[in-house]
C-alpha positions in Angstrom: 32.5 15.5 -6.9 30.2 18.5 -6.5 31.4 20.1 -9.8 31.1 16.8 -11.6 27.5 16.3 -10.5 26.6 19.9 -11.3 28.2 19.6 -14.8 26.1 16.5 -15.6 23.0 18.2 -14.4 23.6 21.2 -16.7 23.9 18.9 -19.6 20.8 16.8 -18.7 18.7 19.9 -17.9 19.6 22.0 -20.8 16.9 24.2 -22.5 16.4 21.4 -25.0 14.7 19.2 -22.3 12.5 22.1 -21.2 11.4 22.7 -24.8 10.9 19.0 -25.4 8.6 18.7 -22.3 6.5 21.7 -23.4 6.3 20.6 -27.0 5.2 17.1 -26.1 2.5 18.5 -23.7 1.2 20.9 -26.4 1.2 18.1 -29.1 -0.7 15.6 -27.0 -3.1 18.2 -25.8 -4.0 19.2 -29.3 -4.2 15.6 -30.6 -6.6 14.6 -27.9 -8.5 17.9 -28.2 -7.5 18.8 -24.7 -8.8 15.8 -22.9 -7.6 17.3 -19.6 -10.6 19.6 -19.8 -13.2 17.6 -21.8 -12.9 14.4 -19.8 -12.4 15.9 -16.3 -15.8 14.5 -15.2 -14.9 11.1 -16.6 -11.6 11.1 -14.7 -13.5 11.6 -11.4 -16.0 8.9 -12.3 -13.3 6.4 -13.0 -11.2 7.2 -10.0 -13.4 5.1 -7.6 -14.5 2.4 -10.0 -12.9 -1.0 -10.3 -11.9 -3.7 -7.8 -8.5 -5.2 -7.0 -7.7 -8.7 -8.2 -5.1 -11.4 -7.4 -2.9 -9.9 -10.1 -3.7 -6.2 -10.0 -4.8 -3.3 -7.8 -7.9 -1.2 -8.0 -8.0 2.1 -10.0 -7.9 4.0 -6.8 -5.0 2.0 -5.4 -3.0 2.6 -8.6 -4.0 6.3 -8.4 -2.8 6.4 -4.7 0.4 4.6 -5.6 1.1 7.1 -8.4 0.1 10.0 -6.2 2.6 8.7 -3.6 5.2 9.1 -6.2 4.0 12.5 -7.4 3.1 14.1 -4.1 6.4 14.4 -2.1 9.2 16.8 -1.4 8.6 18.6 -4.7 5.3 19.9 -3.3 6.9 21.4 -0.2 10.6 21.9 -0.7 10.4 21.9 -4.5 7.9 24.8 -4.6 10.2 26.7 -2.3 13.1 26.0 -4.6 11.2 27.2 -7.6 10.3 30.5 -5.9 13.9 31.0 -4.6 15.5 30.4 -8.0 12.8 31.8 -10.4 10.7 34.1 -8.2 6.9 33.9 -7.9 6.6 33.7 -11.7 7.9 30.1 -11.6 4.6 29.0 -10.0 2.7 30.0 -13.2 5.0 27.9 -15.3 4.5 25.0 -12.9 0.7 25.4 -13.6 1.4 25.4 -17.4 3.5 22.2 -17.3 0.9 20.6 -15.1 -1.9 21.5 -17.5 0.0 20.4 -20.6 1.6 17.5 -18.8 -1.7 16.0 -17.9 -2.1 15.0 -21.6 1.4 13.5 -21.6 0.5 11.7 -18.4 -2.6 10.2 -20.1 -0.5 9.0 -23.1 2.3 7.4 -21.0 -0.1 5.7 -18.5 -2.3 4.4 -21.3 0.8 2.9 -23.0 1.8 1.4 -19.7 -1.6 -0.4 -19.5 -1.6 -1.3 -23.2 1.7 -3.2 -23.1 1.7 -4.6 -19.6 2.2 -8.3 -18.8 1.9 -10.7 -15.9 5.2 -11.4 -14.1 5.4 -13.5 -10.9 1.6 -13.3 -10.5 1.5 -9.5 -10.7 0.8 -7.0 -13.4 4.1 -5.3 -14.5 4.5 -2.6 -17.1 6.1 0.8 -17.8 8.3 2.5 -20.4 10.8 -0.3 -20.7 7.9 -2.6 -21.6 6.2 -0.3 -24.1 9.5 0.7 -25.6 10.4 -3.0 -26.3 6.9 -4.1 -27.4 5.6 -0.9 -29.1 8.8 0.2 -30.8 10.4 -3.2 -31.1 13.7 -1.8 -29.9 15.1 -4.1 -27.1 18.2 -2.1 -26.4 16.2 1.1 -25.8 14.0 -0.8 -23.3 17.1 -2.1 -21.5 18.6 1.4 -21.4 15.5 2.9 -19.8 15.3 0.0 -17.3 18.9 0.5 -16.3 18.5 4.3 -16.2 15.4 4.0 -14.0 16.9 1.6 -11.5 19.9 4.0 -11.2 17.6 7.1 -10.9 15.1 5.5 -8.5 17.5 3.6 -6.3 20.6 5.9 -6.3 19.8 9.5 -7.4 16.3 10.2 -6.1 15.6 8.7 -2.7 18.1 11.1 -1.1 16.1 14.2 -2.0 13.1 12.8 -0.1 15.1 11.6 3.0 17.2 14.8 3.0 14.1 17.0 3.2 12.6 14.9 5.9 15.8 15.1 7.9 16.1 18.9 7.5 12.5 19.5 8.5 12.8 17.1 11.5 15.9 18.9 12.6 14.3 22.3 12.3 11.1 21.3 14.1 12.2 18.8 16.7 16.0 19.0 16.9 16.3 15.3 15.7 19.7 14.6 14.3 19.8 13.6 10.7 21.5 10.3 11.5 18.6 9.2 13.7 16.0 10.3 11.1 18.0 8.4 8.4 18.1 5.2 10.5 14.4 5.4 11.3 13.4 5.9 7.6 15.6 2.9 6.5 14.1 0.6 9.1 10.4 1.6 8.4 11.0 1.4 4.7 12.5 -2.0 4.9 9.5 -3.4 6.7 7.2 -2.1 4.0 9.1 -2.9 0.7 9.6 -6.5 1.7 5.9 -7.0 1.3 5.9 -6.0 -2.4 3.5 -4.0 -4.5 0.3 -5.1 -2.7 1.6 -3.9 0.7 3.0 -0.7 -0.8 -0.3 0.1 -2.5 -2.3 -0.7 0.6 -0.1 1.7 2.7 -0.4 4.4 0.0 -4.2 3.9 -0.2 -4.6 4.7 3.5 -1.9 7.3 4.0 -2.3 9.4 0.8 -5.9 10.7 1.3 -5.2 11.4 5.0 -2.0 13.3 4.5 -3.2 15.3 1.4 -6.4 16.2 3.1 -4.7 17.4 6.3 -2.1 19.5 4.4 -4.6 21.1 2.0 -7.0 21.8 5.0 -4.2 23.7 6.7 -3.5 25.6 3.5 -7.1 26.4 3.0 -7.3 27.8 6.6 -4.3 30.0 5.9 -5.7 31.1 2.5 -9.0 32.1 4.1 -7.1 34.0 6.8 -5.5 36.0 4.0 -8.4 35.9 1.5 -8.1 39.6 0.7 -4.5 39.1 -0.5 -5.4 36.3 -3.0 -6.0 38.5 -6.0 -2.8 40.5 -5.4 -0.7 37.3 -5.0 -2.2 35.7 -8.1 -1.6 38.9 -10.1 2.0 39.0 -8.9 2.6 35.4 -10.0 1.2 36.1 -13.5 3.0 39.5 -13.9 6.3 37.9 -12.8 5.8 35.0 -15.2 5.7 37.4 -18.2 8.4 39.8 -17.0 5.9 42.5 -16.0 7.0 42.6 -12.3 10.1 44.8 -12.2 11.2 43.4 -8.9 11.7 40.0 -10.5 12.9 41.0 -14.0 16.3 39.6 -13.2 15.0 36.1 -12.9 12.5 36.0 -15.8 14.4 33.3 -17.7 14.9 31.4 -14.5 11.2 31.5 -13.8 10.4 29.5 -16.9 13.3 27.1 -16.5 12.7 26.4 -12.8 8.9 26.4 -13.1 9.1 23.6 -15.7 11.9 21.8 -13.9 10.2 21.8 -10.5 6.8 21.2 -12.1 8.1 18.0 -13.8 9.9 17.0 -10.6 6.7 17.4 -8.6 4.0 16.0 -10.9 6.3 13.6 -12.9 4.2 14.1 -16.1 6.2 12.6 -19.0 9.0 11.4 -16.7 8.0 7.8 -17.1 7.4 6.9 -13.4 3.6 6.9 -13.2 3.1 4.3 -16.0 4.6 1.7 -13.6 1.8 2.3 -11.1 -0.8 2.6 -13.9 0.2 -0.8 -15.3 -0.7 -2.4 -12.0 -4.4 -1.5 -12.2 -7.1 -4.0 -13.0 -9.2 -2.2 -15.6 -11.2 -3.2 -18.7 -9.7 -0.6 -21.0 -6.2 1.0 -21.0 -7.5 4.5 -21.4 -9.4 4.3 -18.1 -6.2 4.3 -16.1 -4.7 6.9 -18.4 -7.5 9.3 -17.5 -7.1 8.5 -13.8 -3.4 9.3 -14.0 -4.1 12.5 -15.9 -6.2 13.7 -13.0 -3.4 12.8 -10.5 -1.2 15.6 -12.1 -3.9 18.1 -11.2 -4.0 16.9 -7.6 -0.3 17.2 -7.3 0.4 20.6 -8.9 -2.8 22.6 -9.1 -3.9 21.6 -5.6 -1.0 20.8 -3.4 1.8 22.8 -5.0 -0.5 25.9 -5.4 -1.5 25.6 -1.7 2.2 25.6 -0.7 3.0 28.5 -3.0 0.2 30.7 -1.7 1.2 30.0 2.0 4.8 31.0 1.2 3.9 34.1 -0.8 1.1 35.3 1.6 3.5 35.3 4.5 6.6 36.6 2.6 8.6 33.7 4.1 11.0 33.3 1.1 14.2 34.4 -0.5 14.8 35.0 -4.3 18.4 34.5 -5.4 20.0 36.8 -7.8 21.8 34.8 -10.6 24.6 37.4 -10.6 25.2 37.0 -6.9 23.4 37.8 -3.6 19.6 38.1 -3.3 16.8 40.0 -5.1 14.7 39.4 -2.0 15.9 38.1 1.3 13.2 37.7 3.9 14.8 34.7 5.6 18.5 35.5 6.1 20.7 32.5 6.5 17.9 30.0 5.8 18.7 27.2 3.3 16.4 26.7 0.3 13.9 23.9 1.1 11.1 22.9 3.5 12.0 25.6 6.0 10.3 28.2 3.8 7.0 26.3 4.2 7.6 25.7 7.9 8.2 29.4 8.5 5.1 30.3 6.4 2.8 28.0 8.5 4.5 29.1 11.8 3.6 32.8 10.9 0.0 32.0 11.6 0.4 29.0 14.0 3.6 29.6 15.9 3.2 26.5 18.1 2.2 24.2 15.3 3.8 25.4 12.1 7.2 23.7 12.0 6.0 20.5 13.5 3.0 20.2 11.2 5.0 20.8 8.0 7.7 18.3 9.2 5.1 15.6 9.8 3.3 16.4 6.5 6.6 16.2 4.7 7.4 12.9 6.5 4.2 11.3 5.1 4.6 13.0 1.6 8.3 12.1 1.1 8.1 8.6 2.7 5.3 7.5 0.5 7.3 8.9 -2.5 10.3 6.7 -1.5 8.0 3.7 -1.4 6.8 4.5 -4.9 10.5 4.9 -6.1 11.2 1.4 -4.8 8.2 -0.1 -6.6 9.3 1.5 -9.8 12.9 0.3 -9.4 11.6 -3.3 -8.6 9.4 -3.2 -11.7 12.3 -2.4 -13.9 14.4 -5.1 -12.2 11.5 -7.5 -13.0 11.7 -6.4 -16.6 15.4 -7.2 -16.7 14.8 -10.6 -15.1 11.5 -11.7 -16.7 12.7 -15.3 -17.4 13.8 -15.8 -13.8 13.3 -13.3 -11.1 16.6 -13.8 -9.2 16.3 -13.4 -5.4 19.8 -12.1 -5.0 19.2 -9.2 -7.4 16.0 -8.3 -5.6 17.7 -8.3 -2.2 20.6 -6.4 -3.6 18.2 -3.7 -4.8 16.5 -3.5 -1.4 19.8 -3.1 0.4 21.1 -0.5 -2.1 17.8 1.4 -1.7 18.0 1.5 2.1 21.6 2.6 2.0 20.9 5.5 -0.4 17.9 6.5 1.7 20.0 6.8 4.8 22.9 8.5 3.0 20.6 11.1 1.5 19.4 12.1 5.0 22.9 13.1 6.1 24.3 14.7 2.9 23.9 18.4 1.9 20.6 19.5 0.4 22.1 21.0 -2.7 23.9 17.8 -3.6 20.8 15.8 -2.9 18.6 18.0 -5.2 21.2 18.1 -7.9 21.4 14.3 -8.0 17.6 14.0 -7.9 17.3 16.4 -10.9 19.7 14.3 -12.9 17.6 11.2 -12.2 14.4 12.9 -13.3 16.1 14.4 -16.4 17.5 11.2 -17.7 14.2 9.4 -17.4 12.3 12.3 -19.0 14.6 12.4 -22.0 14.2 8.7 -22.6 10.5 8.5 -22.0 9.2 11.6 -23.8 11.1 10.6 -27.0 9.5 7.1 -26.6 5.9 8.3 -26.1 6.2 10.7 -29.1 7.3 7.8 -31.2 4.4 5.7 -29.8 1.8 8.3 -30.3 -0.2 6.3 -32.9 -1.1 3.3 -30.8 -1.8 5.5 -27.8 -4.1 7.7 -29.8 -5.8 4.6 -31.3 -6.6 3.5 -27.7 -8.0 6.9 -26.9 -10.2 6.9 -30.1 -11.5 3.4 -29.3 -12.4 4.6 -25.8 -14.2 7.7 -26.9 -16.1 5.8 -29.6 -17.4 3.2 -27.1 -18.4 6.0 -24.6 -20.4 7.7 -27.3 -22.2 4.4 -28.0 -23.2 4.3 -24.3 -21.0 1.4 -23.5 -18.7 0.7 -20.6 -15.5 0.5 -22.8 -13.8 -2.8 -23.1 -10.6 -3.1 -25.1 -9.5 -5.7 -27.7 -6.1 -4.9 -29.2 -6.8 -6.9 -32.4 -9.9 -5.0 -33.1 -8.1 -1.8 -32.5 -5.3 -2.9 -34.9 -2.5 -2.7 -32.3 0.2 -5.4 -32.4 2.3 -6.9 -29.5 -0.3 -5.9 -26.9 -0.6 -9.6 -26.0 -2.4 -9.1 -22.7 -5.4 -7.4 -24.5 -5.9 -9.9 -27.3 -9.3 -11.4 -27.2 -10.4 -9.5 -24.1 
């Protein structure tokens, strides 16, 4: 089983996918003239505008729901994995894919808004919807929906619950089985309430957990402020094979930086458009810009904070691809959240492990909530004519089982299965958004034109010359 899963992962995460992600990011950055820089102020302005409606959530709720999917295990355990497998240079490539991926995130989230529809009294949208409506290829939409349900309900919840279980065991000696049961029960109480309850929980939890974690990181960074230039220089040197100590993992730095960057910020993966589609906005590009900013929050803020804490304190190992370790500061410690726990504990011995465990609990649990919402949205796509109750309950039960099982299985198997889920979705989605570049760029052009005219942009798909965007006709 282990060899089979790893074989599939090697196929999915070949160099071709890494190149595809980078090429897509560069292309959309150039075509939008680097909106991720030019429209940063606009992103912040839009973040707190808009109100929820009976059918949709506010821009900030949609942002929080997307952030709950982006900010998770990847920001704590994923950063540790990137450093362990690719050395400090992997962090630089995480920054690169975040910067470029911000443009891809704008495109996919704008498309999610553009081709959304109302189902069961709620806004629903995502890659399956824009593939069918924008490309007119039904089988491709069905394939993405099936792949996403499989990824979100089977492959990916286990990564989050496994990391929670590991950190709880390390900090409080709580058995993995107990953690798994607790997660399943709490998750069941929330997901039964649907997207509105999920978004309300995310709206409250996300700002609190992110602020607390970043505050701790800032304190540790200021305690080591004199080391900041040296650590940043080491990251950049290692990224370009100029640090002899890490020359053996130069190729791995790029591969793992991109892989963990995408796993963490999900830019181009096709998950964020589901949350973006739920927002109540007057123009699709508004939510596209908000979601582009969420990539920055995830990688440039939270992931960087984690990386600096780990590298300042030297609480990490770097694995030699040929066997053994290039650096082994933590003998016998498994790759994962324990790196971050040891890093915080270096400065706060009585607080470190517990603080990281609780932070990870919030991070990863809200991510699992977002996974469920995405899976349910794709189930809704498959059952648009009649939303069958038995299939919804079947999804919920499957989700709770895989969440529990993930808590008790090995970390390596959990991460490998999670990578497969991310990779499959990324392949299908990035190809789709590249094919749908024309309508997405038309929406962006329409938005910028109205902004220059001093208007609060309002979208009409007929005036923009975009077909099959039924929701936006005559708006």
